[in-house]
C-alpha positions as CSV (number, residue, x, y, z in Angstrom):
1,M,145.5,-41.1,-40.9
2,K,141.8,-42.1,-40.9
3,R,141.3,-39.3,-43.5
4,L,144.0,-40.7,-45.7
5,E,142.5,-44.2,-45.5
6,K,139.1,-42.8,-46.4
7,I,140.4,-40.9,-49.4
8,L,142.3,-44.0,-50.7
9,K,139.3,-46.2,-50.3
10,K,137.2,-43.6,-52.2
11,N,139.8,-43.8,-55.0
12,K,139.5,-47.6,-55.2
13,Y,142.6,-48.5,-53.2
14,V,142.7,-51.9,-51.4
15,K,144.1,-52.1,-47.8
16,I,146.6,-54.9,-47.3
17,S,148.0,-55.9,-43.9
18,L,151.7,-56.1,-43.5
19,K,153.6,-57.9,-40.7
20,K,156.9,-56.6,-39.4
21,I,159.2,-59.6,-38.9
22,A,162.3,-60.0,-36.7
23,T,164.6,-58.5,-39.4
24,N,162.4,-55.4,-39.6
25,H,161.3,-56.4,-43.1
26,L,157.6,-56.2,-43.9
27,E,156.0,-59.5,-44.8
28,L,152.7,-60.1,-46.7
29,K,150.7,-63.0,-47.8
30,A,149.8,-63.3,-51.5
31,K,148.6,-65.9,-54.0
32,I,150.3,-66.7,-57.3
33,N,148.2,-68.7,-59.7
34,G,145.9,-69.6,-56.8
35,V,148.6,-70.8,-54.4
36,N,149.3,-69.1,-51.1
37,G,152.7,-67.8,-50.3
38,R,154.7,-65.6,-47.9
39,F,156.6,-62.6,-49.4
40,I,158.8,-59.8,-48.3
41,L,157.8,-56.3,-49.5
42,D,160.9,-54.7,-50.9
43,T,160.7,-51.2,-52.3
44,G,164.3,-51.5,-53.5
45,A,163.8,-54.6,-55.6
46,S,163.1,-53.5,-59.1
47,N,161.2,-56.7,-59.9
48,S,159.1,-59.1,-58.0
49,C,160.7,-62.6,-57.7
50,V,160.2,-66.1,-56.5
51,G,162.7,-68.7,-55.5
52,L,163.6,-71.4,-58.1
53,N,162.5,-74.0,-55.6
54,A,158.9,-72.7,-55.7
55,V,158.4,-72.9,-59.5
56,E,156.3,-76.1,-59.4
57,N,154.4,-75.0,-56.2
58,F,153.2,-71.8,-57.9
59,K,152.5,-73.5,-61.2
60,L,155.0,-71.3,-63.0
61,I,156.3,-71.7,-66.5
62,A,160.0,-70.9,-66.4
63,E,161.8,-69.4,-69.4
64,E,165.5,-68.9,-69.9
65,S,166.9,-65.4,-69.2
66,E,170.2,-63.7,-69.9
67,T,169.6,-61.2,-67.0
68,K,171.7,-61.6,-63.9
69,A,170.3,-60.8,-60.5
70,A,172.0,-59.0,-57.6
71,G,170.9,-58.1,-54.1
72,A,171.1,-58.9,-50.4
73,G,174.8,-59.6,-50.6
74,A,174.7,-61.8,-53.7
75,T,175.6,-60.8,-57.3
76,D,175.7,-62.4,-60.8
77,M,172.9,-64.9,-60.0
78,E,171.4,-66.8,-62.9
79,T,167.7,-66.0,-63.4
80,Q,164.7,-67.3,-65.3
81,L,161.5,-65.6,-66.2
82,S,157.8,-66.5,-65.8
83,E,155.3,-64.4,-67.6
84,N,151.5,-63.8,-67.4
85,N,150.8,-65.2,-63.9
86,L,147.9,-64.3,-61.7
87,L,148.9,-62.4,-58.6
88,K,146.4,-61.7,-55.8
89,I,147.3,-59.7,-52.7
90,G,144.2,-59.3,-50.5
91,S,141.5,-58.3,-52.9
92,W,144.0,-56.6,-55.3
93,K,144.9,-58.6,-58.4
94,T,146.7,-58.6,-61.7
95,K,146.5,-61.2,-64.4
96,K,149.7,-60.3,-66.3
97,F,152.2,-60.7,-63.5
98,H,155.8,-61.3,-64.6
99,L,158.3,-62.8,-62.2
100,V,162.0,-63.2,-62.0
101,L,163.0,-66.6,-60.8
102,F,166.3,-67.2,-59.0
103,D,167.9,-68.9,-56.0
104,L,166.7,-67.1,-52.8
105,S,168.6,-69.4,-50.4
106,H,170.9,-66.5,-49.4
107,V,167.8,-64.4,-48.5
108,N,166.2,-67.2,-46.5
109,T,169.4,-68.1,-44.7
110,A,169.7,-64.4,-43.6
111,L,166.0,-64.5,-42.4
112,T,166.4,-67.8,-40.4
113,Q,169.6,-66.6,-38.8
114,H,167.5,-63.8,-37.3
115,N,164.7,-66.1,-36.2
116,A,162.3,-65.1,-39.0
117,K,160.5,-67.6,-41.3
118,E,161.6,-68.3,-44.8
119,V,159.8,-66.6,-47.7
120,D,158.7,-67.7,-51.1
121,G,159.7,-64.5,-52.8
122,I,159.8,-60.8,-52.9
123,I,157.1,-58.3,-54.0
124,G,159.1,-55.4,-55.6
125,A,158.7,-52.0,-57.1
126,D,157.1,-53.3,-60.2
127,I,153.9,-54.2,-58.3
128,L,154.2,-51.1,-56.1
129,Q,154.3,-48.9,-59.2
130,S,151.5,-50.7,-61.1
131,G,149.4,-50.5,-57.9
132,K,150.3,-46.8,-57.3
133,A,151.2,-47.9,-53.8
134,F,151.1,-46.1,-50.5
135,I,152.8,-47.7,-47.5
136,D,151.7,-46.7,-43.9
137,Y,154.7,-47.7,-41.9
138,N,153.1,-46.7,-38.6
139,K,150.2,-49.1,-39.1
140,N,152.0,-51.7,-41.2
141,V,149.5,-51.3,-44.1
142,L,150.0,-51.3,-47.9
143,Y,147.5,-49.7,-50.1
144,L,147.2,-50.7,-53.8
145,K,144.9,-49.1,-56.4
146,K,142.6,-51.6,-58.1
147,L,143.6,-52.2,-61.7
148,K,141.3,-52.0,-64.7
149,K,139.7,-55.3,-65.6
150,N,142.1,-56.2,-68.5
151,K,145.3,-56.0,-66.4
């Protein structure tokens, strides 16, 4: 694995620590618009999202959306969108980060029932794809490739 890490580093990948929590989810710290938050890494979530209750905290501009969200036992949830945000995970960053905003109370209820802390949101496949992600589950590490300056 040291060889893989060396190759990824040479190819401008950033190493990001993940923490396995009580529910076996992987948690990471990230900043949205300069504000720290706690997020679950979810390869099955097509879009990254933040709870509606965190809109002010992360300085998000919410816009109406006709899209319905589903996941983690909930369906047909009303959503909003927030576009062109700054996301920073470790030293990896993107300036045109779009978020889906919806009620994450069902997610946080499930987490707290298993003695895990609540999260502010979910980092999904959109970020994993744009960062050409590699996840090392044995070492709880995420690698994301640095984006070109204009992204």
